[in-house]
N, CA, C and O atoms as a GROMACS GRO file, in nm:
protein
  404
    1MET      N    1  30.713   9.138   8.958
    1MET     CA    2  30.585   9.194   8.945
    1MET      C    3  30.517   9.195   9.081
    1MET      O    4  30.497   9.089   9.141
    2SER      N    5  30.480   9.312   9.130
    2SER     CA    6  30.431   9.325   9.272
    2SER      C    7  30.282   9.281   9.281
    2SER      O    8  30.242   9.211   9.375
    3ASP      N    9  30.202   9.322   9.182
    3ASP     CA   10  30.052   9.286   9.196
    3ASP      C   11  30.029   9.146   9.140
    3ASP      O   12  30.076   9.104   9.034
    4ALA      N   13  29.947   9.078   9.226
    4ALA     CA   14  29.910   8.947   9.192
    4ALA      C   15  29.795   8.958   9.078
    4ALA      O   16  29.705   9.041   9.083
    5ARG      N   17  29.810   8.876   8.988
    5ARG     CA   18  29.720   8.875   8.870
    5ARG      C   19  29.618   8.759   8.883
    5ARG      O   20  29.648   8.652   8.937
    6TYR      N   21  29.498   8.786   8.832
    6TYR     CA   22  29.397   8.686   8.823
    6TYR      C   23  29.421   8.605   8.692
    6TYR      O   24  29.445   8.668   8.590
    7PRO      N   25  29.417   8.472   8.689
    7PRO     CA   26  29.392   8.380   8.797
    7PRO      C   27  29.527   8.337   8.869
    7PRO      O   28  29.522   8.256   8.962
    8GLU      N   29  29.645   8.392   8.827
    8GLU     CA   30  29.771   8.351   8.884
    8GLU      C   31  29.763   8.354   9.034
    8GLU      O   32  29.820   8.266   9.098
    9ASN      N   33  29.699   8.447   9.093
    9ASN     CA   34  29.699   8.455   9.245
    9ASN      C   35  29.616   8.345   9.303
    9ASN      O   36  29.624   8.322   9.424
   10HIS      N   37  29.533   8.272   9.220
   10HIS     CA   38  29.456   8.155   9.265
   10HIS      C   39  29.515   8.015   9.221
   10HIS      O   40  29.458   7.908   9.243
   11MET      N   41  29.630   8.029   9.158
   11MET     CA   42  29.688   7.904   9.105
   11MET      C   43  29.826   7.885   9.152
   11MET      O   44  29.916   7.952   9.101
   12GLU      N   45  29.850   7.797   9.245
   12GLU     CA   46  29.990   7.773   9.308
   12GLU      C   47  30.088   7.741   9.206
   12GLU      O   48  30.205   7.776   9.220
   13PHE      N   49  30.046   7.674   9.097
   13PHE     CA   50  30.142   7.627   9.003
   13PHE      C   51  30.198   7.724   8.901
   13PHE      O   52  30.298   7.702   8.833
   14ALA      N   53  30.121   7.839   8.897
   14ALA     CA   54  30.149   7.947   8.798
   14ALA      C   55  30.286   8.014   8.826
   14ALA      O   56  30.310   8.060   8.938
   15PRO      N   57  30.368   8.020   8.734
   15PRO     CA   58  30.504   8.089   8.757
   15PRO      C   59  30.490   8.236   8.750
   15PRO      O   60  30.393   8.286   8.694
   16GLU      N   61  30.582   8.307   8.804
   16GLU     CA   62  30.575   8.456   8.798
   16GLU      C   63  30.592   8.499   8.659
   16GLU      O   64  30.669   8.439   8.583
   17THR      N   65  30.519   8.604   8.621
   17THR     CA   66  30.526   8.658   8.485
   17THR      C   67  30.648   8.741   8.454
   17THR      O   68  30.669   8.843   8.521
   18PRO      N   69  30.726   8.706   8.362
   18PRO     CA   70  30.856   8.793   8.343
   18PRO      C   71  30.808   8.933   8.294
   18PRO      O   72  30.711   8.947   8.220
   19ASP      N   73  30.888   9.039   8.342
   19ASP     CA   74  30.857   9.176   8.309
   19ASP      C   75  30.842   9.201   8.162
   19ASP      O   76  30.758   9.283   8.123
   20GLU      N   77  30.921   9.132   8.076
   20GLU     CA   78  30.919   9.156   7.926
   20GLU      C   79  30.782   9.101   7.874
   20GLU      O   80  30.751   9.126   7.757
   21TRP      N   81  30.711   9.037   7.942
   21TRP     CA   82  30.575   8.983   7.903
   21TRP      C   83  30.459   9.073   7.947
   21TRP      O   84  30.342   9.035   7.942
   22GLU      N   85  30.495   9.194   7.990
   22GLU     CA   86  30.394   9.277   8.058
   22GLU      C   87  30.268   9.296   7.970
   22GLU      O   88  30.156   9.276   8.015
   23GLU      N   89  30.290   9.336   7.848
   23GLU     CA   90  30.167   9.371   7.766
   23GLU      C   91  30.092   9.242   7.747
   23GLU      O   92  29.969   9.247   7.755
   24PHE      N   93  30.152   9.127   7.722
   24PHE     CA   94  30.088   8.998   7.704
   24PHE      C   95  30.015   8.963   7.829
   24PHE      O   96  29.901   8.918   7.819
   25ALA      N   97  30.075   8.980   7.952
   25ALA     CA   98  30.015   8.940   8.081
   25ALA      C   99  29.895   9.032   8.098
   25ALA      O  100  29.790   8.982   8.140
   26ASN      N  101  29.901   9.156   8.069
   26ASN     CA  102  29.796   9.248   8.095
   26ASN      C  103  29.677   9.216   8.003
   26ASN      O  104  29.561   9.223   8.045
   27ARG      N  105  29.706   9.183   7.879
   27ARG     CA  106  29.594   9.140   7.786
   27ARG      C  107  29.533   9.011   7.838
   27ARG      O  108  29.411   8.997   7.843
   28ARG      N  109  29.613   8.923   7.874
   28ARG     CA  110  29.570   8.795   7.927
   28ARG      C  111  29.480   8.810   8.037
   28ARG      O  112  29.373   8.749   8.039
   29GLU      N  113  29.518   8.893   8.136
   29GLU     CA  114  29.430   8.912   8.256
   29GLU      C  115  29.299   8.982   8.216
   29GLU      O  116  29.192   8.944   8.263
   30ALA      N  117  29.307   9.078   8.133
   30ALA     CA  118  29.184   9.148   8.082
   30ALA      C  119  29.082   9.045   8.020
   30ALA      O  120  28.961   9.055   8.037
   31LEU      N  121  29.138   8.953   7.951
   31LEU     CA  122  29.064   8.848   7.884
   31LEU      C  123  28.996   8.757   7.989
   31LEU      O  124  28.875   8.736   7.987
   32LEU      N  125  29.081   8.702   8.081
   32LEU     CA  126  29.038   8.598   8.166
   32LEU      C  127  28.939   8.645   8.271
   32LEU      O  128  28.862   8.566   8.325
   33LEU      N  129  28.943   8.771   8.299
   33LEU     CA  130  28.851   8.820   8.407
   33LEU      C  131  28.705   8.804   8.369
   33LEU      O  132  28.618   8.820   8.455
   34SER      N  133  28.674   8.775   8.250
   34SER     CA  134  28.527   8.761   8.206
   34SER      C  135  28.492   8.614   8.213
   34SER      O  136  28.377   8.584   8.182
   35TYR      N  137  28.573   8.521   8.249
   35TYR     CA  138  28.551   8.378   8.267
   35TYR      C  139  28.541   8.329   8.405
   35TYR      O  140  28.592   8.395   8.495
   36GLY      N  141  28.483   8.222   8.428
   36GLY     CA  142  28.487   8.161   8.550
   36GLY      C  143  28.626   8.096   8.582
   36GLY      O  144  28.712   8.092   8.494
   37TYR      N  145  28.648   8.045   8.705
   37TYR     CA  146  28.775   7.994   8.744
   37TYR      C  147  28.837   7.886   8.653
   37TYR      O  148  28.952   7.893   8.610
   38ASN      N  149  28.749   7.784   8.627
   38ASN     CA  150  28.796   7.665   8.548
   38ASN      C  151  28.830   7.696   8.409
   38ASN      O  152  28.932   7.654   8.355
   39THR      N  153  28.743   7.772   8.352
   39THR     CA  154  28.780   7.814   8.213
   39THR      C  155  28.893   7.914   8.208
   39THR      O  156  28.976   7.905   8.118
   40ALA      N  157  28.902   8.008   8.299
   40ALA     CA  158  29.013   8.101   8.309
   40ALA      C  159  29.151   8.019   8.327
   40ALA      O  160  29.253   8.050   8.266
   41ARG      N  161  29.143   7.925   8.406
   41ARG     CA  162  29.264   7.846   8.436
   41ARG      C  163  29.305   7.765   8.310
   41ARG      O  164  29.424   7.756   8.280
   42ALA      N  165  29.210   7.708   8.238
   42ALA     CA  166  29.239   7.634   8.110
   42ALA      C  167  29.303   7.736   8.007
   42ALA      O  168  29.411   7.716   7.952
   43TYR      N  169  29.226   7.846   7.988
   43TYR     CA  170  29.272   7.946   7.893
   43TYR      C  171  29.410   8.001   7.929
   43TYR      O  172  29.491   8.026   7.841
   44TRP      N  173  29.436   8.019   8.054
   44TRP     CA  174  29.553   8.073   8.111
   44TRP      C  175  29.678   7.971   8.064
   44TRP      O  176  29.784   8.013   8.018
   45ALA      N  177  29.648   7.841   8.082
   45ALA     CA  178  29.748   7.745   8.048
   45ALA      C  179  29.775   7.746   7.894
   45ALA      O  180  29.890   7.738   7.851
   46ASP      N  181  29.668   7.758   7.814
   46ASP     CA  182  29.674   7.763   7.681
   46ASP      C  183  29.764   7.884   7.628
   46ASP      O  184  29.851   7.871   7.542
   47LEU      N  185  29.732   7.996   7.687
   47LEU     CA  186  29.807   8.125   7.652
   47LEU      C  187  29.944   8.115   7.699
   47LEU      O  188  30.033   8.164   7.630
   48GLN      N  189  29.973   8.054   7.816
   48GLN     CA  190  30.109   8.041   7.871
   48GLN      C  191  30.190   7.956   7.769
   48GLN      O  192  30.300   7.994   7.730
   49ASP      N  193  30.138   7.851   7.732
   49ASP     CA  194  30.206   7.759   7.635
   49ASP      C  195  30.236   7.833   7.500
   49ASP      O  196  30.343   7.814   7.443
   50TRP      N  197  30.147   7.913   7.452
   50TRP     CA  198  30.165   7.988   7.334
   50TRP      C  199  30.280   8.091   7.356
   50TRP      O  200  30.373   8.099   7.276
   51ALA      N  201  30.269   8.166   7.464
   51ALA     CA  202  30.373   8.268   7.497
   51ALA      C  203  30.509   8.203   7.512
   51ALA      O  204  30.608   8.256   7.461
   52GLU      N  205  30.519   8.094   7.579
   52GLU     CA  206  30.656   8.028   7.599
   52GLU      C  207  30.706   7.980   7.472
   52GLU      O  208  30.825   7.989   7.445
   53TRP      N  209  30.618   7.928   7.388
   53TRP     CA  210  30.663   7.877   7.245
   53TRP      C  211  30.715   7.995   7.168
   53TRP      O  212  30.822   7.987   7.108
   54ALA      N  213  30.646   8.100   7.166
   54ALA     CA  214  30.688   8.225   7.092
   54ALA      C  215  30.829   8.280   7.153
   54ALA      O  216  30.927   8.298   7.080
   55TYR      N  217  30.831   8.300   7.275
   55TYR     CA  218  30.946   8.365   7.334
   55TYR      C  219  31.066   8.272   7.319
   55TYR      O  220  31.177   8.322   7.303
   56ARG      N  221  31.050   8.140   7.324
   56ARG     CA  222  31.166   8.049   7.302
   56ARG      C  223  31.224   8.070   7.157
   56ARG      O  224  31.342   8.044   7.132
   57ARG      N  225  31.145   8.113   7.074
   57ARG     CA  226  31.196   8.144   6.940
   57ARG      C  227  31.226   8.291   6.910
   57ARG      O  228  31.248   8.330   6.796
   58GLY      N  229  31.225   8.369   7.012
   58GLY     CA  230  31.269   8.507   7.005
   58GLY      C  231  31.158   8.590   6.944
   58GLY      O  232  31.189   8.692   6.883
   59LYS      N  233  31.034   8.556   6.956
   59LYS     CA  234  30.928   8.617   6.902
   59LYS      C  235  30.829   8.671   7.001
   59LYS      O  236  30.815   8.614   7.109
   60ASN      N  237  30.757   8.782   6.969
   60ASN     CA  238  30.661   8.844   7.053
   60ASN      C  239  30.528   8.769   7.032
   60ASN      O  240  30.476   8.764   6.920
   61ALA      N  241  30.476   8.712   7.136
   61ALA     CA  242  30.349   8.634   7.138
   61ALA      C  243  30.232   8.718   7.082
   61ALA      O  244  30.136   8.657   7.034
   62LEU      N  245  30.231   8.845   7.085
   62LEU     CA  246  30.124   8.925   7.041
   62LEU      C  247  30.144   8.976   6.898
   62LEU      O  248  30.062   9.051   6.844
   63ALA      N  249  30.254   8.933   6.838
   63ALA     CA  250  30.281   8.986   6.701
   63ALA      C  251  30.320   8.872   6.604
   63ALA      O  252  30.396   8.897   6.510
   64LEU      N  253  30.273   8.752   6.623
   64LEU     CA  254  30.300   8.633   6.539
   64LEU      C  255  30.230   8.635   6.408
   64LEU      O  256  30.122   8.694   6.397
   65THR      N  257  30.284   8.576   6.314
   65THR     CA  258  30.234   8.586   6.178
   65THR      C  259  30.142   8.449   6.165
   65THR      O  260  30.138   8.362   6.252
   66GLU      N  261  30.076   8.445   6.054
   66GLU     CA  262  29.993   8.323   6.023
   66GLU      C  263  30.080   8.206   6.018
   66GLU      O  264  30.048   8.097   6.066
   67GLN      N  265  30.200   8.232   5.951
   67GLN     CA  266  30.290   8.111   5.935
   67GLN      C  267  30.335   8.061   6.075
   67GLN      O  268  30.335   7.940   6.102
   68ASP      N  269  30.374   8.160   6.166
   68ASP     CA  270  30.402   8.117   6.308
   68ASP      C  271  30.289   8.023   6.367
   68ASP      O  272  30.313   7.919   6.428
   69LYS      N  273  30.170   8.069   6.344
   69LYS     CA  274  30.046   7.995   6.404
   69LYS      C  275  30.048   7.853   6.338
   69LYS      O  276  30.035   7.753   6.408
   70LYS      N  277  30.064   7.846   6.205
   70LYS     CA  278  30.073   7.717   6.140
   70LYS      C  279  30.178   7.633   6.202
   70LYS      O  280  30.156   7.514   6.220
   71GLU      N  281  30.292   7.690   6.235
   71GLU     CA  282  30.405   7.603   6.287
   71GLU      C  283  30.366   7.559   6.428
   71GLU      O  284  30.405   7.450   6.469
   72TYR      N  285  30.291   7.640   6.504
   72TYR     CA  286  30.254   7.611   6.632
   72TYR      C  287  30.150   7.493   6.625
   72TYR      O  288  30.158   7.398   6.704
   73VAL      N  289  30.059   7.501   6.536
   73VAL     CA  290  29.956   7.399   6.517
   73VAL      C  291  30.026   7.271   6.464
   73VAL      O  292  29.991   7.162   6.510
   74ALA      N  293  30.109   7.277   6.382
   74ALA     CA  294  30.188   7.156   6.326
   74ALA      C  295  30.260   7.086   6.446
   74ALA      O  296  30.262   6.964   6.455
   75LEU      N  297  30.314   7.165   6.531
   75LEU     CA  298  30.404   7.102   6.646
   75LEU      C  299  30.292   7.032   6.732
   75LEU      O  300  30.324   6.927   6.787
   76HIS      N  301  30.167   7.080   6.749
   76HIS     CA  302  30.072   7.012   6.842
   76HIS      C  303  30.025   6.889   6.763
   76HIS      O  304  30.004   6.783   6.823
   77ARG      N  305  30.009   6.899   6.639
   77ARG     CA  306  29.960   6.771   6.569
   77ARG      C  307  30.068   6.666   6.571
   77ARG      O  308  30.034   6.548   6.581
   78ARG      N  309  30.200   6.699   6.560
   78ARG     CA  310  30.305   6.609   6.573
   78ARG      C  311  30.306   6.546   6.712
   78ARG      O  312  30.344   6.430   6.724
   79ARG      N  313  30.270   6.611   6.808
   79ARG     CA  314  30.273   6.563   6.946
   79ARG      C  315  30.138   6.501   6.974
   79ARG      O  316  30.111   6.471   7.090
   80LYS      N  317  30.047   6.478   6.873
   80LYS     CA  318  29.925   6.399   6.882
   80LYS      C  319  29.820   6.471   6.981
   80LYS      O  320  29.743   6.402   7.047
   81TYR      N  321  29.819   6.607   6.989
   81TYR     CA  322  29.725   6.667   7.050
   81TYR      C  323  29.586   6.657   6.978
   81TYR      O  324  29.581   6.662   6.855
   82SER      N  325  29.473   6.644   7.054
   82SER     CA  326  29.347   6.637   6.991
   82SER      C  327  29.314   6.754   6.908
   82SER      O  328  29.364   6.863   6.936
   83GLU      N  329  29.233   6.740   6.809
   83GLU     CA  330  29.188   6.850   6.725
   83GLU      C  331  29.109   6.948   6.808
   83GLU      O  332  29.121   7.068   6.783
   84SER      N  333  29.026   6.907   6.909
   84SER     CA  334  28.950   6.999   6.986
   84SER      C  335  29.046   7.085   7.080
   84SER      O  336  29.017   7.201   7.109
   85THR      N  337  29.153   7.026   7.124
   85THR     CA  338  29.253   7.106   7.204
   85THR      C  339  29.322   7.204   7.112
   85THR      O  340  29.348   7.316   7.156
   86ILE      N  341  29.353   7.173   6.998
   86ILE     CA  342  29.416   7.256   6.905
   86ILE      C  343  29.320   7.377   6.873
   86ILE      O  344  29.358   7.494   6.883
   87ARG      N  345  29.199   7.342   6.836
   87ARG     CA  346  29.108   7.449   6.804
   87ARG      C  347  29.075   7.529   6.927
   87ARG      O  348  29.055   7.649   6.909
   88ARG      N  349  29.065   7.479   7.059
   88ARG     CA  350  29.048   7.565   7.164
   88ARG      C  351  29.163   7.673   7.184
   88ARG      O  352  29.143   7.789   7.220
   89ARG      N  353  29.290   7.614   7.155
   89ARG     CA  354  29.411   7.702   7.171
   89ARG      C  355  29.403   7.813   7.068
   89ARG      O  356  29.440   7.926   7.099
   90LEU      N  357  29.355   7.784   6.942
   90LEU     CA  358  29.346   7.888   6.843
   90LEU      C  359  29.235   7.986   6.879
   90LEU      O  360  29.252   8.106   6.860
   91VAL      N  361  29.130   7.942   6.926
   91VAL     CA  362  29.023   8.036   6.966
   91VAL      C  363  29.059   8.126   7.071
   91VAL      O  364  29.023   8.243   7.062
   92VAL      N  365  29.128   8.084   7.174
   92VAL     CA  366  29.175   8.164   7.288
   92VAL      C  367  29.277   8.255   7.235
   92VAL      O  368  29.281   8.370   7.279
   93MET      N  369  29.365   8.216   7.140
   93MET     CA  370  29.471   8.307   7.081
   93MET      C  371  29.396   8.425   7.009
   93MET      O  372  29.433   8.541   7.026
   94ARG      N  373  29.293   8.393   6.930
   94ARG     CA  374  29.215   8.506   6.872
   94ARG      C  375  29.147   8.593   6.968
   94ARG      O  376  29.143   8.715   6.953
   95LEU      N  377  29.092   8.528   7.071
   95LEU     CA  378  29.027   8.612   7.174
   95LEU      C  379  29.127   8.713   7.228
   95LEU      O  380  29.097   8.832   7.244
   96LEU      N  381  29.254   8.659   7.256
   96LEU     CA  382  29.348   8.742   7.324
   96LEU      C  383  29.396   8.859   7.214
   96LEU      O  384  29.424   8.972   7.255
   97GLU      N  385  29.401   8.830   7.091
   97GLU     CA  386  29.436   8.935   6.998
   97GLU      C  387  29.331   9.036   6.989
   97GLU      O  388  29.362   9.150   6.955
   98GLN      N  389  29.203   9.005   7.019
   98GLN     CA  390  29.089   9.101   7.002
   98GLN      C  391  29.075   9.179   7.139
   98GLN      O  392  29.005   9.280   7.143
   99THR      N  393  29.142   9.132   7.251
   99THR     CA  394  29.134   9.201   7.376
   99THR      C  395  29.204   9.333   7.374
   99THR      O  396  29.324   9.343   7.345
  100GLU      N  397  29.122   9.438   7.406
  100GLU     CA  398  29.184   9.570   7.417
  100GLU      C  399  29.222   9.604   7.558
  100GLU      O  400  29.166   9.548   7.652
  101MET      N  401  29.319   9.698   7.573
  101MET     CA  402  29.364   9.729   7.696
  101MET      C  403  29.306   9.875   7.742
  101MET      O  404  29.336   9.921   7.852
   0.00000   0.00000   0.00000
């Protein structure tokens, strides 16, 4: 991908976005542009985790079912994530789903 995306171009740790994630990356960028750097960085990490989880299972992160989301939440609870972190991740996922291109 030739164009640097916000906030990826400001985060040295951000991996390059694979081409097959293009729609996801475009929606994520559209969403994150309305937030300040720290919030965008946290949301970026939440969405990156969500996408990687989905793609490791051969699923499209933008087309997951409620059951998929329950499995994702269950994994986080097994890993002892705080309920506030889980809630934040669910909120940002909903925001991404509502983001129009």
